[in-house]
ZALO-296953 format. One record per residue: x, y, z of N, C-alpha, C, O, CB in turn; chain; residue in one letter; residue number from 1. Coordinates in Angstrom, 1 decimal, padded with zeros to 4 digits. Glycine has a CB too. Example, Ala and Ser with C-alpha at 12.3 -4.5 7.8 and 13.67 -1.06 7.14 Angstrom:
2
- nxx_nyy_nzz_caxx_cayy_cazz_cxx_cyy_czz_oxx_oyy_ozz_cbxx_cbyy_cbzz_chain_resn_resi
- 013.2_-005.7_007.8_012.3_-004.5_007.8_013.2_-003.3_007.8_014.2_-003.3_008.5_011.3_-004.5_009.0_A_A_1
- 012.8_-002.2_007.1_013.7_-001.1_007.1_012.9_000.0_007.9_013.4_001.1_008.0_014.1_-000.6_005.7_A_S_2
END
This chain:
176
- nxx_nyy_nzz_caxx_cayy_cazz_cxx_cyy_czz_oxx_oyy_ozz_cbxx_cbyy_cbzz_chain_resn_resi
- -013.5_002.6_011.7_-013.4_004.0_010.9_-013.0_003.7_009.4_-012.0_003.0_009.3_-012.3_005.1_011.5_A_M_1
- -013.5_004.1_008.5_-012.9_003.7_007.4_-011.8_004.8_006.7_-011.7_005.9_007.2_-014.1_003.4_006.5_A_N_2
- -011.2_004.5_005.7_-010.0_005.1_005.4_-010.7_006.8_005.1_-010.1_007.8_005.6_-009.1_004.2_004.1_A_I_3
- -011.5_007.0_004.5_-012.1_008.3_004.1_-012.3_009.1_005.5_-012.0_010.3_005.5_-013.5_008.0_003.2_A_S_4
- -012.8_008.5_006.4_-013.1_009.0_007.8_-011.7_009.5_008.6_-011.4_010.6_009.0_-013.8_007.7_008.7_A_E_5
- -010.8_008.2_008.5_-009.6_008.7_009.0_-008.8_009.8_008.6_-008.2_010.6_009.3_-008.7_007.7_008.9_A_L_6
- -008.8_009.8_007.1_-008.1_010.9_006.5_-008.8_012.4_007.1_-008.1_013.3_007.5_-008.1_010.7_004.8_A_V_7
- -010.2_012.4_006.9_-010.9_013.6_007.5_-010.2_013.8_008.9_-009.8_014.9_009.2_-012.6_013.4_007.6_A_K_8
- -010.2_012.9_009.8_-009.8_013.5_011.0_-008.3_013.8_011.1_-007.9_014.7_011.9_-010.1_012.5_012.0_A_H_9
- -007.5_013.1_010.3_-006.0_013.5_010.4_-005.9_014.7_009.7_-005.0_015.4_010.2_-005.0_012.4_009.8_A_A_10
- -006.5_015.2_008.6_-006.8_016.5_008.1_-007.0_017.5_009.0_-006.4_018.6_008.9_-007.8_016.4_007.2_A_Q_11
- -007.9_017.3_010.1_-008.1_018.2_011.1_-007.1_018.2_012.1_-007.3_018.9_013.1_-009.3_018.1_011.6_A_K_12
- -006.0_017.3_012.0_-005.0_017.5_013.3_-004.7_016.3_014.2_-003.9_016.3_015.1_-005.6_018.5_014.2_A_G_13
- -005.6_015.3_013.8_-006.0_014.0_014.6_-004.6_013.1_014.4_-004.6_012.3_013.5_-007.6_013.1_014.0_A_D_14
- -003.6_013.1_015.0_-002.3_012.4_014.8_-002.7_010.8_015.1_-002.1_009.9_014.4_-001.0_013.1_015.8_A_D_15
- -003.6_010.6_016.1_-003.8_008.9_016.1_-004.4_008.5_014.7_-004.1_007.5_014.1_-004.9_008.3_017.5_A_E_16
- -005.5_009.4_014.0_-005.8_009.1_013.0_-004.8_008.7_011.9_-004.9_007.6_011.3_-006.5_009.9_012.7_A_A_17
- -003.9_009.7_011.6_-002.9_009.8_010.9_-002.1_008.5_010.9_-001.9_008.0_009.8_-002.2_010.9_011.4_A_F_18
- -001.6_007.9_012.2_-001.0_006.9_012.5_-001.8_005.6_012.1_-001.2_004.6_011.6_-000.7_007.0_013.8_A_E_19
- -003.3_005.6_012.3_-004.0_004.4_011.7_-003.9_004.4_010.2_-003.8_003.3_009.7_-005.4_004.3_012.2_A_Q_20
- -004.0_005.3_009.5_-003.9_005.4_008.2_-002.6_005.0_007.7_-002.6_004.3_006.7_-004.2_006.7_007.8_A_L_21
- -001.4_005.3_008.3_000.0_004.9_008.0_-000.2_003.2_008.3_000.0_002.4_007.4_001.4_005.8_009.2_A_I_22
- -000.5_002.9_009.4_-000.6_001.4_009.7_-001.4_000.6_008.4_-001.2_-000.6_008.1_-001.5_001.1_011.2_A_A_23
- -002.3_001.3_007.7_-002.9_000.4_007.1_-002.2_000.2_005.5_-002.6_-000.6_004.6_-004.4_000.9_007.1_A_T_24
- -001.2_001.0_005.4_-000.6_001.0_004.2_001.2_000.7_004.6_001.9_000.6_003.6_-000.9_002.4_003.5_A_V_25
- 001.7_000.7_005.8_002.9_000.4_006.0_003.9_-000.5_005.5_005.1_-000.2_005.3_002.8_000.3_006.9_A_R_26
- 003.4_-001.6_005.3_004.3_-002.8_004.5_004.2_-002.5_003.0_005.2_-002.5_002.3_003.7_-004.5_004.9_A_H_27
- 003.2_-002.2_002.6_003.4_-001.8_001.2_004.0_-000.7_000.9_004.5_-000.6_-000.3_002.2_-001.7_000.5_A_R_28
- 004.3_000.3_001.7_005.0_001.6_001.3_006.3_001.2_001.5_007.1_001.7_000.7_004.7_002.9_002.2_A_L_29
- 006.8_000.3_002.4_008.1_000.1_002.3_008.7_-000.8_001.4_009.9_-000.8_001.0_008.5_-000.3_003.4_A_Y_30
- 007.7_-001.8_000.9_007.8_-002.7_-000.3_008.1_-001.8_-001.5_009.2_-002.0_-002.1_006.4_-003.6_-000.6_A_K_31
- 007.3_-000.8_-001.9_007.3_000.0_-002.7_008.6_000.6_-003.1_009.1_000.5_-004.2_006.5_000.7_-002.3_A_T_32
- 009.2_001.3_-002.0_010.4_001.8_-002.0_011.4_000.9_-001.9_012.3_001.2_-002.5_010.6_002.6_-001.0_A_A_33
- 011.5_-000.2_-001.4_012.6_-001.4_-001.5_012.5_-001.8_-003.1_013.6_-002.0_-003.6_012.1_-002.8_-000.5_A_Y_34
- 011.5_-002.0_-003.8_011.5_-002.2_-005.0_012.0_-001.3_-006.0_012.2_-001.8_-007.2_010.4_-002.6_-005.1_A_L_35
- 012.3_000.0_-005.8_012.9_001.1_-006.6_014.5_001.0_-006.3_015.3_001.0_-007.2_012.3_002.6_-006.2_A_Y_36
- 014.7_001.0_-004.9_016.0_001.3_-004.5_017.0_-000.2_-004.2_018.3_-000.2_-004.2_015.8_002.2_-003.2_A_V_37
- 016.2_-001.2_-004.0_017.0_-002.5_-003.7_017.8_-002.5_-002.6_018.7_-003.4_-002.5_017.8_-002.8_-004.8_A_R_38
- 017.6_-001.6_-001.6_018.4_-001.5_-000.4_017.5_-001.3_000.8_016.5_-000.5_000.9_019.3_-000.3_-000.6_A_N_39
- 017.9_-002.1_001.7_017.0_-002.1_002.9_017.0_-000.7_003.8_016.0_-000.1_004.1_017.5_-003.2_003.9_A_E_40
- 018.1_-000.4_003.9_018.4_001.2_004.7_017.8_002.4_004.0_017.1_003.2_004.5_020.1_001.6_004.8_A_Q_41
- 018.3_002.3_002.7_017.7_003.3_001.8_016.0_003.3_001.6_015.4_004.4_001.6_018.3_003.0_000.4_A_D_42
- 015.5_002.2_001.6_014.1_002.2_001.4_013.6_002.5_002.7_012.6_003.2_002.7_013.5_000.9_000.9_A_A_43
- 014.2_002.2_003.8_013.4_002.7_005.2_013.6_004.2_005.2_012.8_004.9_005.8_014.1_002.0_006.6_A_L_44
- 014.6_004.7_004.8_014.8_006.2_004.8_013.8_006.9_004.0_013.2_007.8_004.5_016.3_006.7_004.3_A_D_45
- 013.4_006.3_002.6_012.6_006.7_001.7_011.1_006.8_002.4_010.5_007.9_002.4_012.7_005.7_000.5_A_L_46
- 010.7_005.5_002.9_009.6_005.5_003.7_009.5_006.3_004.6_008.3_006.8_004.7_009.6_004.5_004.3_A_Y_47
- 010.5_006.8_005.5_010.3_007.5_006.7_010.1_008.9_005.9_009.1_009.5_006.3_011.6_007.4_007.9_A_Q_48
- 010.7_009.3_005.0_010.7_010.8_004.2_009.3_010.9_003.8_008.6_011.8_004.3_011.7_010.9_002.7_A_D_49
- 008.8_010.0_003.0_007.3_010.0_002.5_006.5_010.1_003.6_005.8_011.1_003.6_006.9_008.7_001.8_A_A_50
- 006.4_009.4_004.5_005.5_009.5_005.5_005.5_010.8_006.2_004.4_011.3_006.5_005.9_008.4_006.5_A_I_51
- 006.7_011.4_006.4_006.7_012.9_006.9_006.2_013.9_005.9_005.6_014.9_006.4_008.3_013.4_007.2_A_Y_52
- 006.3_013.7_004.6_005.8_014.6_003.6_004.5_014.4_003.5_003.8_015.3_003.2_006.4_014.5_002.4_A_Q_53
- 004.0_013.3_003.7_002.4_012.8_003.7_001.9_013.7_004.9_000.9_014.5_004.7_002.1_011.0_004.0_A_A_54
- 002.5_013.6_006.0_001.8_014.1_007.1_002.0_015.8_006.9_001.1_016.4_007.4_002.4_013.5_008.5_A_Y_55
- 002.8_016.3_006.4_002.8_017.5_006.2_001.9_018.1_005.2_001.5_019.3_005.4_004.0_017.8_005.8_A_L_56
- 001.5_017.4_004.3_000.9_017.9_003.0_-000.6_017.4_003.0_-001.4_017.9_002.2_001.6_017.3_001.7_A_S_57
- -001.0_016.3_004.0_-002.2_015.7_004.0_-003.4_016.7_003.6_-004.2_016.3_002.7_-002.3_015.1_005.4_A_L_58
- -003.4_017.8_004.1_-004.3_018.8_003.9_-004.7_019.1_002.4_-005.9_019.3_002.0_-003.8_020.1_004.5_A_K_59
- -003.7_019.0_001.7_-003.9_019.3_000.1_-004.6_018.1_-000.5_-005.2_018.2_-001.6_-002.4_019.5_-000.8_A_T_60
- -004.7_016.7_000.2_-005.5_015.7_-000.6_-006.8_015.9_-000.7_-007.4_016.1_000.4_-005.5_014.5_-000.2_A_L_61
- -007.3_016.0_-001.9_-008.8_016.5_-002.1_-009.7_015.2_-001.9_-010.6_015.1_-001.1_-009.1_017.2_-003.7_A_K_62
- -009.2_014.1_-002.7_-010.2_013.2_-002.7_-009.7_012.0_-001.5_-008.8_011.2_-001.6_-010.3_012.6_-004.1_A_N_63
- -010.4_012.1_-000.6_-010.0_011.3_000.6_-009.7_009.6_000.3_-008.9_008.9_000.9_-011.4_011.6_001.7_A_R_64
- -010.7_009.3_-000.8_-010.7_007.9_-001.0_-009.5_007.4_-001.6_-009.2_006.2_-001.6_-011.7_007.6_-001.7_A_E_65
- -008.7_008.4_-002.4_-007.4_008.2_-003.0_-006.1_008.1_-002.0_-004.9_008.3_-002.3_-007.3_009.4_-004.0_A_H_66
- -006.5_007.9_-000.7_-005.3_008.3_000.1_-004.1_007.2_-000.2_-002.9_007.5_-000.2_-005.7_008.3_001.8_A_F_67
- -004.5_006.2_-000.5_-003.6_005.0_-000.5_-002.7_005.3_-002.0_-001.5_005.3_-002.0_-004.5_003.4_-000.6_A_Q_68
- -003.2_005.5_-002.9_-002.6_005.7_-004.2_-001.6_007.2_-004.0_-000.5_007.3_-004.5_-004.0_006.0_-005.5_A_A_69
- -002.3_008.0_-003.2_-001.6_009.4_-003.1_-000.4_009.2_-002.5_000.6_009.6_-002.9_-002.3_010.4_-002.4_A_W_70
- -000.5_008.4_-001.3_000.9_008.3_-000.7_001.7_007.2_-001.4_003.0_007.3_-001.3_000.8_007.9_001.0_A_I_71
- 001.4_006.5_-002.1_002.2_005.7_-002.8_003.0_006.4_-004.0_004.1_006.1_-004.4_001.4_004.5_-003.3_A_V_72
- 002.3_007.4_-004.5_002.7_008.2_-005.4_003.9_009.4_-004.6_004.8_009.9_-005.3_001.3_008.9_-006.0_A_K_73
- 003.7_009.5_-003.5_004.8_010.2_-002.8_005.9_009.4_-002.6_007.0_010.0_-002.8_004.4_010.7_-001.5_A_I_74
- 005.9_008.1_-002.2_007.0_007.2_-002.1_007.6_006.9_-003.5_008.9_006.9_-003.5_006.5_005.8_-001.5_A_V_75
- 006.9_006.7_-004.5_007.5_006.5_-005.6_008.5_007.8_-006.2_009.7_007.8_-006.5_006.2_006.1_-006.6_A_A_76
- 007.7_009.0_-006.3_008.6_010.3_-006.3_009.8_010.4_-005.7_010.9_010.6_-006.2_007.9_011.4_-005.8_A_N_77
- 009.5_010.0_-004.1_010.8_010.2_-003.5_011.9_009.2_-003.7_013.1_009.6_-003.6_010.6_010.1_-002.1_A_K_78
- 011.6_008.0_-004.1_012.3_007.1_-004.8_013.2_007.5_-006.1_014.4_007.3_-006.2_011.3_006.2_-005.1_A_A_79
- 012.4_008.0_-007.1_012.9_008.5_-008.3_013.8_009.5_-007.9_014.9_009.3_-008.4_012.0_008.9_-009.2_A_I_80
- 013.7_010.7_-007.1_014.4_011.7_-006.6_015.8_011.0_-006.1_016.9_011.3_-006.5_013.6_012.4_-005.5_A_D_81
- 015.6_010.3_-005.4_016.8_009.5_-004.7_017.7_008.7_-005.7_018.9_008.5_-005.5_016.3_008.5_-003.6_A_F_82
- 017.1_008.2_-006.6_017.8_007.3_-007.6_018.6_008.2_-008.7_019.7_008.0_-009.1_016.6_006.4_-008.4_A_I_83
- 017.8_009.3_-009.0_018.4_010.3_-009.7_019.7_011.0_-009.2_020.7_011.3_-009.9_017.5_011.2_-009.9_A_R_84
- 019.5_011.2_-007.9_020.7_011.9_-007.0_021.8_011.0_-006.8_022.9_011.4_-007.0_020.3_012.3_-005.6_A_K_85
- 021.6_009.8_-006.5_022.5_008.9_-006.1_023.0_008.0_-007.3_024.1_007.3_-007.3_021.8_008.0_-005.0_A_S_86
- 022.4_008.1_-008.2_022.7_007.1_-009.5_022.9_005.6_-009.3_023.5_004.8_-010.0_024.1_007.6_-010.2_A_S_87
- 022.2_005.3_-008.4_022.1_003.9_-007.9_021.5_002.8_-008.9_020.7_003.2_-009.7_021.2_004.0_-006.6_A_K_88
- 021.9_001.7_-009.0_021.6_000.9_-010.0_020.7_-000.3_-009.2_020.9_-000.5_-008.1_022.9_000.5_-010.7_A_Q_89
- 019.6_-001.0_-010.0_018.8_-001.7_-009.5_019.5_-003.4_-009.8_019.0_-004.2_-010.6_017.4_-001.2_-010.2_A_F_90
- 020.3_-003.5_-009.1_021.1_-004.9_-009.2_020.6_-005.8_-007.9_020.9_-005.3_-006.8_022.9_-004.6_-009.2_A_I_91
- 020.0_-006.9_-008.1_019.9_-007.7_-006.9_021.1_-008.5_-006.4_021.8_-009.1_-007.2_018.8_-008.5_-007.2_A_A_92
- 021.3_-008.4_-005.3_022.4_-008.9_-004.8_022.2_-010.8_-004.4_021.8_-011.2_-003.3_022.7_-007.9_-003.5_A_N_93
- 022.5_-011.4_-005.1_022.0_-013.1_-005.2_022.9_-013.6_-003.9_022.6_-014.7_-003.3_022.5_-014.2_-007.1_A_S_94
- 023.9_-013.0_-003.5_024.6_-013.3_-002.3_023.6_-013.7_-000.8_023.6_-014.5_000.0_025.5_-012.0_-002.2_A_D_95
- 022.6_-012.5_-001.1_021.9_-012.6_000.3_021.0_-013.7_000.2_020.4_-013.8_001.2_021.1_-011.5_000.8_A_S_96
- 020.8_-014.5_-000.7_019.8_-015.6_-001.0_020.5_-016.9_-000.6_019.8_-017.9_-000.4_019.5_-015.6_-002.6_A_F_97
- 021.7_-016.9_-000.4_022.8_-018.0_-000.6_022.3_-019.1_000.5_022.5_-020.3_000.4_024.5_-017.4_-000.2_A_S_98
- 021.7_-018.4_001.7_021.3_-019.2_003.0_020.2_-020.2_002.6_020.0_-021.2_003.3_020.7_-018.3_004.2_A_H_99
- 019.4_-020.0_001.4_018.4_-020.8_001.2_018.6_-022.2_000.6_019.3_-022.3_-000.4_017.6_-020.1_000.5_A_L_100
- 018.0_-023.3_001.3_018.6_-024.6_000.7_017.5_-025.4_-000.1_017.8_-026.1_-001.1_019.1_-025.6_001.9_A_C_101
- 016.3_-025.1_000.3_015.0_-026.0_-000.3_015.2_-025.6_-001.9_015.7_-024.5_-002.4_013.1_-025.6_000.6_A_S_102
- 014.7_-026.5_-002.6_014.6_-026.7_-004.0_013.3_-025.6_-004.1_013.4_-024.7_-004.8_014.5_-028.4_-004.5_A_V_103
- 012.1_-025.8_-003.5_011.2_-024.7_-003.8_011.8_-023.2_-003.3_011.4_-022.1_-003.9_009.8_-025.0_-003.1_A_D_104
- 012.4_-023.2_-002.5_012.7_-021.7_-002.2_013.5_-021.3_-003.1_013.3_-020.1_-003.5_013.3_-021.5_-001.0_A_M_105
- 014.6_-022.0_-003.5_015.5_-021.5_-004.5_014.6_-021.3_-005.8_014.9_-020.3_-006.4_016.8_-022.4_-004.6_A_I_106
- 013.8_-022.0_-006.4_012.8_-021.7_-007.5_011.9_-020.5_-007.2_011.6_-019.7_-008.2_011.9_-023.0_-007.8_A_R_107
- 011.6_-020.3_-006.1_010.8_-019.0_-005.7_012.0_-017.7_-005.8_011.7_-016.7_-006.3_010.0_-019.2_-003.9_A_H_108
- 012.9_-017.8_-005.4_014.1_-017.0_-005.3_014.4_-016.6_-006.7_014.4_-015.4_-007.0_015.3_-017.8_-004.6_A_V_109
- 014.8_-017.6_-007.7_014.8_-017.4_-008.9_013.9_-016.5_-009.7_014.3_-015.6_-010.4_014.7_-018.5_-009.1_A_E_110
- 012.7_-017.0_-009.5_011.5_-016.3_-010.1_011.6_-014.8_-009.4_011.5_-013.8_-010.1_009.8_-017.1_-009.8_A_H_111
- 011.9_-014.7_-008.2_011.7_-013.0_-007.9_012.8_-012.5_-008.5_012.6_-011.4_-009.0_011.8_-012.5_-006.3_A_S_112
- 014.0_-013.0_-008.6_015.1_-012.4_-009.3_014.8_-012.1_-011.0_015.1_-011.0_-011.5_016.5_-013.4_-009.1_A_L_113
- 014.3_-013.0_-011.5_013.8_-012.9_-013.0_012.7_-011.5_-013.0_012.8_-010.6_-013.8_013.0_-014.5_-013.6_A_D_114
- 011.7_-011.6_-011.8_010.7_-010.5_-011.8_011.6_-009.0_-011.6_011.4_-008.0_-012.2_009.6_-010.7_-010.6_A_L_115
- 012.7_-009.1_-010.6_013.2_-008.0_-010.4_014.1_-007.4_-011.6_014.2_-006.2_-011.8_013.8_-008.2_-009.2_A_T_116
- 014.6_-008.3_-012.2_015.3_-007.9_-013.4_014.5_-007.3_-014.4_015.1_-006.4_-015.1_015.8_-008.9_-013.8_A_A_117
- 013.1_-007.8_-014.7_012.2_-007.4_-015.5_011.8_-006.0_-015.1_011.7_-005.1_-015.9_011.1_-008.3_-015.5_A_A_118
- 011.7_-005.9_-013.8_011.2_-004.6_-013.2_012.3_-003.5_-013.4_012.1_-002.4_-013.8_010.8_-004.9_-011.5_A_F_119
- 013.4_-003.9_-013.2_014.7_-003.1_-013.5_014.7_-002.5_-014.8_015.0_-001.3_-014.9_016.0_-004.1_-013.5_A_A_120
- 014.2_-003.1_-015.9_014.1_-002.9_-017.3_013.2_-001.8_-017.8_013.0_-001.4_-018.9_013.6_-004.3_-018.0_A_A_121
- 012.6_-001.4_-016.7_011.4_-000.4_-017.2_011.9_001.2_-016.4_012.5_001.4_-015.4_009.6_-001.0_-016.5_A_L_122
- 011.4_001.9_-017.2_011.8_003.5_-016.8_011.1_003.9_-015.5_010.2_003.1_-015.1_011.3_004.6_-017.9_A_D_123
- 011.3_004.9_-014.9_010.6_005.4_-013.6_009.0_005.3_-013.6_008.3_004.8_-012.8_011.0_007.0_-013.2_A_H_124
- 008.7_005.7_-014.7_007.3_006.1_-014.9_006.6_004.7_-015.2_005.7_004.5_-014.4_007.1_007.2_-016.0_A_E_125
- 006.7_004.0_-015.9_006.5_002.4_-016.0_006.5_001.7_-014.8_005.7_000.8_-014.7_007.4_001.8_-016.8_A_Q_126
- 007.5_002.1_-013.8_007.8_001.2_-012.6_006.4_001.8_-011.8_005.8_001.0_-011.1_009.6_001.4_-011.8_A_K_127
- 006.1_003.0_-011.9_005.3_003.5_-010.7_003.8_002.8_-011.4_003.0_002.3_-010.6_005.4_005.4_-010.4_A_T_128
- 003.6_002.9_-012.6_002.4_002.6_-013.3_002.1_001.0_-012.8_001.1_000.6_-012.3_002.5_002.9_-015.0_A_L_129
- 003.1_000.1_-013.0_003.1_-001.3_-012.9_002.9_-001.6_-011.3_002.5_-002.6_-011.0_004.6_-001.9_-013.4_A_I_130
- 003.3_-000.6_-010.4_003.3_-000.7_-009.1_001.8_-000.5_-008.7_001.2_-001.3_-007.9_004.4_000.3_-008.4_A_L_131
- 001.2_000.7_-009.4_-000.2_001.2_-008.8_-001.1_000.2_-009.3_-002.1_-000.2_-008.6_-000.7_002.6_-009.3_A_L_132
- -000.9_-000.4_-010.7_-001.9_-001.3_-011.2_-001.9_-002.7_-010.6_-002.9_-003.3_-010.3_-001.8_-001.3_-012.6_A_R_133
- -000.6_-003.1_-010.6_-000.7_-004.7_-010.4_-000.2_-004.9_-008.7_-000.5_-005.9_-008.1_000.5_-005.8_-011.7_A_Y_134
- 000.4_-004.2_-008.1_000.7_-004.4_-006.8_-000.4_-003.8_-005.9_-000.9_-004.4_-005.0_002.1_-003.9_-006.4_A_Y_135
- -000.7_-002.6_-006.3_-001.9_-002.0_-005.4_-003.1_-001.9_-006.2_-003.9_-001.0_-005.8_-001.6_-000.6_-004.9_A_Y_136
- -003.4_-002.7_-007.1_-004.7_-003.2_-007.6_-005.8_-002.0_-008.0_-007.0_-002.1_-007.9_-005.3_-004.1_-006.6_A_D_137
- -004.7_-000.8_-008.3_-005.6_000.3_-008.8_-006.2_000.1_-009.9_-005.7_-000.6_-010.8_-004.9_001.4_-008.9_A_L_138
- -007.7_000.8_-010.2_-008.1_000.7_-011.6_-007.4_001.9_-012.3_-007.0_002.9_-011.8_-009.7_000.7_-011.8_A_P_139
- -007.2_001.5_-013.8_-006.8_002.7_-014.6_-007.3_003.8_-014.7_-006.6_004.8_-015.1_-006.8_002.5_-015.8_A_V_140
- -008.6_004.0_-014.2_-009.2_005.3_-014.2_-008.8_006.1_-013.0_-008.7_007.4_-013.0_-010.6_005.3_-014.2_A_K_141
- -008.4_005.3_-011.8_-007.8_005.9_-010.6_-006.4_006.4_-010.9_-006.1_007.5_-010.5_-007.8_005.0_-009.4_A_E_142
- -005.6_005.5_-011.5_-004.3_005.8_-012.0_-004.4_007.1_-012.6_-003.7_008.0_-012.2_-003.9_004.8_-012.9_A_I_143
- -005.3_007.2_-013.7_-005.1_008.2_-014.4_-005.4_009.5_-013.7_-004.6_010.4_-013.9_-005.6_008.1_-015.4_A_S_144
- -006.3_009.7_-013.0_-006.9_010.8_-011.9_-005.6_011.2_-011.3_-005.3_012.4_-011.3_-008.0_010.1_-010.7_A_K_145
- -004.8_010.3_-010.6_-003.7_010.3_-009.5_-002.4_010.9_-010.6_-001.5_011.7_-010.2_-003.4_008.4_-008.7_A_L_146
- -002.5_010.4_-011.8_-001.0_011.1_-012.4_-001.4_012.2_-013.5_-000.6_012.7_-014.3_000.0_009.8_-013.2_A_T_147
- -002.9_012.5_-013.5_-003.2_013.7_-014.3_-002.7_013.2_-015.7_-002.1_014.0_-016.5_-002.4_015.2_-013.8_A_N_148
- -003.1_012.1_-016.1_-002.8_011.5_-017.4_-004.1_010.9_-017.9_-005.0_010.3_-017.2_-001.6_010.5_-017.3_A_S_149
- -004.1_011.0_-019.4_-005.3_010.1_-019.9_-005.5_008.8_-019.6_-004.5_008.2_-019.1_-005.3_010.1_-021.3_A_P_150
- -006.7_008.2_-019.7_-006.8_006.7_-019.4_-006.1_005.8_-020.7_-005.5_004.7_-020.5_-008.4_006.3_-019.2_A_E_151
- -006.2_006.3_-021.9_-005.4_006.1_-022.9_-004.1_005.9_-022.9_-003.5_004.9_-023.3_-005.6_006.7_-023.5_A_G_152
- -003.5_007.0_-022.4_-002.1_007.1_-022.1_-001.4_006.0_-021.2_-000.3_005.4_-021.3_-001.8_008.4_-021.6_A_T_153
- -002.4_005.8_-020.1_-002.1_004.8_-018.8_-001.8_003.4_-019.7_-000.8_002.7_-019.8_-003.6_004.7_-017.5_A_I_154
- -003.1_003.2_-020.2_-003.2_001.9_-020.8_-002.0_001.5_-021.8_-001.5_000.4_-021.7_-004.6_001.8_-021.7_A_K_155
- -001.7_002.5_-022.6_-000.6_002.4_-023.7_000.9_002.2_-022.9_001.7_001.4_-023.2_-000.7_004.0_-024.7_A_S_156
- 001.0_002.9_-021.8_002.4_002.8_-020.8_002.2_001.5_-020.4_003.1_000.7_-020.6_002.6_003.9_-019.4_A_S_157
- 001.0_001.1_-019.7_001.2_-000.1_-018.9_001.6_-001.4_-019.9_002.3_-002.3_-019.6_-000.2_-000.4_-017.9_A_L_158
- 000.9_-001.3_-021.4_001.0_-002.4_-022.5_002.5_-002.4_-022.8_003.1_-003.5_-022.7_000.3_-001.9_-023.9_A_H_159
- 003.1_-001.4_-023.1_004.5_-001.1_-023.2_005.4_-001.7_-022.1_006.4_-002.3_-022.3_004.7_000.3_-023.4_A_R_160
- 005.0_-001.4_-020.7_006.0_-001.9_-019.8_005.8_-003.3_-019.7_006.7_-004.0_-019.3_006.0_-001.3_-018.4_A_A_161
- 004.6_-003.9_-019.9_004.7_-005.4_-019.9_005.1_-006.0_-021.1_005.3_-007.2_-021.1_003.4_-006.0_-019.6_A_K_162
- 005.3_-005.3_-022.1_006.0_-005.9_-023.5_007.4_-005.7_-023.0_008.1_-006.8_-023.3_005.7_-005.0_-025.0_A_K_163
- 008.2_-004.8_-022.4_009.4_-004.6_-021.9_009.8_-006.0_-021.1_010.8_-006.7_-021.2_009.5_-003.3_-020.9_A_T_164
- 008.7_-006.2_-020.2_009.2_-007.2_-019.2_009.0_-008.7_-019.8_009.7_-009.6_-019.3_008.4_-007.0_-017.8_A_M_165
- 008.4_-008.8_-020.5_007.8_-010.1_-021.0_009.2_-011.0_-021.4_009.5_-012.1_-020.9_006.8_-009.8_-022.3_A_R_166
- 009.9_-010.5_-022.4_011.1_-011.2_-022.7_012.0_-011.8_-021.9_012.5_-012.9_-022.1_011.7_-010.5_-023.3_A_P_167
- 012.2_-010.9_-020.7_013.2_-011.0_-019.5_012.5_-012.1_-018.7_013.3_-012.9_-018.2_013.3_-009.6_-018.6_A_I_168
- 011.2_-012.2_-018.6_010.6_-013.1_-017.6_010.5_-014.6_-018.5_010.5_-015.7_-017.9_008.9_-012.5_-017.2_A_L_169
- 010.5_-014.5_-019.7_010.4_-015.8_-020.6_011.5_-016.3_-020.7_011.6_-017.5_-020.5_009.9_-015.7_-022.0_A_K_170
- 012.7_-015.5_-020.9_013.9_-015.9_-020.7_014.4_-016.7_-019.3_015.0_-017.7_-019.4_014.6_-014.8_-020.8_A_E_171
- 014.0_-016.1_-018.0_014.1_-016.7_-016.9_013.4_-018.0_-016.9_014.0_-019.0_-016.4_013.6_-015.8_-016.0_A_G_172
- 012.3_-018.1_-017.2_011.5_-019.4_-017.3_012.1_-020.3_-018.1_012.1_-021.5_-017.7_010.1_-019.2_-017.9_A_Y_173
- 012.8_-020.0_-019.1_013.4_-021.1_-020.0_014.6_-021.5_-019.2_014.8_-022.7_-019.2_013.9_-020.6_-021.5_A_L_174
- 015.3_-020.9_-018.6_016.5_-021.3_-017.8_016.1_-022.2_-016.4_016.8_-023.0_-015.9_017.4_-019.9_-017.4_A_H_175
- 015.0_-021.8_-016.0_014.5_-022.3_-014.8_014.3_-023.8_-014.8_013.9_-024.4_-013.7_013.3_-021.5_-014.3_A_G_176
END
């Protein structure tokens, strides 16, 4: 069954279809939550809250083909709300990587930390747009529909986000 058919069945109350839908995006939803909060337990809580909210409001989803983008938006909104409430900072804990010893792994981790630092420099809206465009590979047109923003605004915001990230990433590469 394709995504659209699974959504249709889930909207009619088929819990198994909903579970199959979640199985298709489970890993990415958790990763999205983690990118925002940088804490495993908080990310799991956000992930579970988002799935519960999606389950309760699935009947409101009008375009079944946009299920993935719709549920990612739920996760992003939950994460933004969580951050606002808890005032947590996006600081990577380098101690958690101390057990890595190979040079390749250390370089990979350093690159990941540079990317994390660059991502942390973005505002909440820019983070959401970067995730939707480059992590979920959604076209600008679909992001535009999902966020109820003009395509030109999405393109401009993505450009500004990349411009913000670029110096941080270049600095990391120079030191690496």
